[in-house]
C-alpha angles and dihedrals in degrees: 000000000000129000124192109225093178116115110247112229129200125197089253093054091047091051092047094048092046088054091055102035121039090191089068087078091066098057100282097122130109117343107356145130127232109248096202101173099318137091120235106247116235087225087069094061092090117033137159107252146197128195118208120204106225095157091120093062109100135169095005141064120282104256137201089255090061093069139040102248090184087077092061117098133187116286095012131149102236115195133186124212110202101157088227095126091058094048101040099031122234115278098018122130088247091052093057099037107034104034123135118267138201117247117248088245092054092049089050091049091052090052091048088052087057097236118174101208134023113200127192137181091222138061101282147332089259132024135237119341090001093060101084097037090052091050090047091049089055094043091052085060093047094257120130125206117217114198135198100028118165139196091038089134087073090062107042096101095037129115127201100030122169115197115209111201122185118178122198112259094240125143132204095032127114092216130042121207111223142183116234122192124182115214119197 
């Protein structure tokens, strides 16, 4: 069974988001990862995955204690389902400014666990001025962050997931739109 976890965009949504976020013009729209100064390895296009349900975490960072890190293996695609996209609505001011974020300790733990991809159903693993430095920190350790995933709620109790991630072959952008398909 396959599930598309890529955010579906319409011309109206694209126009609205571009009106709110100038960065959307450089590839940071819909499901994408921030390129920083790295190239997405083709070996990362098919990875074993796990999706953690963190939808109960409110008004604080998502912490190590909110997930079972013993389930994480080397080179995994680790995703977080928060439910924030459904409640805030993609592209709203709230979506970009008040989204959940991973604690610095959790990000460090994921890097220690040697994950390959961190996926979230919100606008970034950190907010505001910490967004780009957190993505760069991960990229410098060969970990990519994929933002704005959807339908992760369908995968939270699932074992044996393979995430297929296919970025557009664009150059000169700071964000690369991608298609992400979960295979069970």
